[in-house]
C-alpha positions as CSV (number, residue, x, y, z in Angstrom):
1,X,21.7,-2.8,19.4
2,X,18.2,-4.1,18.2
3,X,17.6,-6.0,15.9
4,X,14.0,-6.8,14.0
5,X,13.8,-9.7,12.1
6,X,10.4,-9.0,10.2
7,X,8.7,-10.3,6.6
8,X,6.5,-8.1,4.5
9,X,3.1,-8.5,5.0
10,X,3.4,-10.5,8.3
11,X,1.9,-9.3,11.6
12,X,5.7,-8.3,12.4
13,X,4.1,-4.5,11.6
14,X,3.4,-4.2,15.0
15,X,6.1,-4.3,16.6
16,X,8.2,-2.0,14.0
17,X,5.3,0.2,14.7
18,X,5.8,0.2,18.6
19,X,9.6,0.3,18.3
20,X,9.6,3.5,15.7
21,X,6.3,4.9,18.4
22,X,9.4,4.0,21.2
23,X,11.8,6.6,19.3
24,X,14.4,3.1,18.7
25,X,15.8,2.6,15.2
26,X,16.1,-1.0,14.7
27,X,18.1,-2.5,12.2
28,X,15.6,-4.3,9.8
29,X,16.3,-8.0,8.7
30,X,14.0,-9.7,6.3
31,X,13.7,-13.1,7.3
32,X,12.1,-15.0,3.9
33,X,12.6,-18.7,3.2
34,X,14.6,-19.3,0.5
35,X,17.2,-16.6,0.5
36,X,20.6,-16.7,1.0
37,X,20.7,-15.8,4.3
38,X,18.1,-17.5,6.2
39,X,20.4,-20.6,7.7
40,X,21.8,-17.8,9.9
41,X,18.5,-16.5,10.5
42,X,17.4,-20.1,11.5
43,X,20.4,-20.5,14.0
44,X,19.0,-17.3,16.1
45,X,15.6,-18.4,15.2
46,X,15.2,-22.1,14.7
47,X,11.5,-21.4,14.7
48,X,11.8,-19.3,11.6
49,X,9.0,-17.2,12.7
50,X,8.5,-13.6,12.7
51,X,8.5,-11.5,14.4
52,X,12.0,-11.6,16.4
53,X,13.5,-9.0,18.1
54,X,17.5,-9.3,18.2
55,X,18.2,-7.6,21.9
56,X,22.2,-7.3,22.5
57,X,22.6,-11.5,20.9
58,X,19.3,-12.2,22.4
59,X,16.5,-13.3,20.0
60,X,12.9,-12.6,21.7
61,X,10.3,-13.9,19.6
62,X,6.5,-13.2,19.5
63,X,4.4,-10.0,19.2
64,X,3.0,-10.1,22.9
65,X,6.5,-10.6,24.6
66,X,7.9,-7.6,21.6
67,X,5.4,-5.0,22.5
68,X,5.5,-5.8,26.3
69,X,9.2,-5.4,25.9
70,X,9.0,-1.9,23.8
71,X,6.7,-0.8,26.4
72,X,9.2,-1.2,29.5
73,X,12.5,-0.4,27.5
74,X,10.9,2.9,26.8
75,X,8.6,4.2,29.6
76,X,9.0,7.9,28.3
77,X,7.1,6.8,24.5
78,X,4.1,5.6,27.1
79,X,2.8,2.9,25.1
80,X,2.0,1.2,28.4
81,X,-0.6,2.2,30.9
82,X,1.2,3.0,34.5
83,X,-1.9,1.3,36.2
84,X,-1.6,-2.4,36.7
85,X,-4.6,-3.3,36.0
86,X,-5.2,-1.3,32.4
87,X,-1.8,-2.4,31.5
88,X,-3.1,-6.0,32.2
89,X,-6.0,-5.0,30.0
90,X,-3.3,-4.5,27.3
91,X,-1.7,-7.2,27.5
92,X,-5.0,-9.5,27.6
93,X,-6.0,-7.2,24.4
94,X,-2.4,-8.0,22.5
95,X,-3.0,-11.7,23.4
96,X,-6.5,-11.8,22.0
97,X,-4.9,-10.5,18.7
98,X,-2.6,-13.0,18.4
99,X,-4.4,-16.2,20.0
100,X,-7.9,-15.3,17.9
101,X,-7.6,-12.9,15.4
102,X,-4.6,-13.6,13.8
103,X,-5.0,-17.1,13.3
104,X,-8.4,-16.6,12.1
105,X,-7.0,-14.3,9.5
106,X,-4.7,-17.0,8.3
107,X,-6.9,-19.2,8.2
108,X,-9.3,-17.0,5.9
109,X,-6.6,-16.1,3.7
110,X,-4.2,-18.7,3.8
111,X,-5.6,-22.0,4.2
112,X,-2.0,-23.8,3.1
113,X,-1.0,-22.3,6.5
114,X,-3.8,-24.7,8.2
115,X,-3.4,-27.8,5.9
116,X,-1.6,-29.0,3.0
117,X,-4.5,-30.9,1.6
118,X,-6.4,-28.6,-1.2
119,X,-9.6,-29.9,-0.9
120,X,-10.0,-28.3,2.3
121,X,-9.0,-25.4,1.7
122,X,-12.3,-23.9,0.4
123,X,-13.9,-25.3,3.9
124,X,-10.8,-24.0,6.0
125,X,-11.7,-20.2,4.3
126,X,-15.1,-20.2,5.1
127,X,-14.7,-21.0,8.8
128,X,-12.1,-18.7,8.6
129,X,-13.9,-15.8,7.3
130,X,-16.6,-16.1,10.0
131,X,-14.2,-16.2,12.6
132,X,-12.3,-13.0,11.2
133,X,-15.6,-11.3,10.5
134,X,-16.7,-12.2,14.1
135,X,-13.3,-10.8,15.4
136,X,-13.8,-8.0,13.8
137,X,-17.5,-7.5,14.8
138,X,-16.2,-7.3,18.6
139,X,-13.1,-5.3,17.8
140,X,-15.6,-2.8,16.5
141,X,-17.7,-3.0,19.3
142,X,-14.6,-2.7,21.3
143,X,-13.8,0.0,20.1
144,X,-17.3,1.5,20.1
145,X,-17.1,5.7,19.6
146,X,-13.0,5.7,20.8
147,X,-10.3,6.2,17.9
148,X,-8.0,4.1,20.0
149,X,-8.9,0.9,21.7
150,X,-6.5,1.5,24.6
151,X,-7.2,5.1,26.0
152,X,-6.1,6.9,29.4
153,X,-3.0,6.9,30.1
């Protein structure tokens, strides 16, 4: 039994797409602070973050781990290269999304996640937008003339 915990507009959509592409049919649970079921979710994932994937009563968090799991659990979906070097490149790319691109986007568009001090928000946002733009330029360069970032597997 698979349950994907997500929130509208959150990066958990990457895990949802991978699960759907793999042919999995997870139950979806929209985990949102303040809702009646929120305390129950916190017993499963005390961080309160999304995505989280429940696999037979075991919780797996973070997109990098969930995407890796999905690719290996559903090899027939061909979401993962067989070549070890190409596979490592995919993990590197997904890790970059998670550790660099996503935090820059959050900083640019949701400065309260960076600081509760509203007086800092404009500076945080400006710095985040520059970082995010630089990530988009790098991503565009990686894509080149290809339709997809990871090809040939």
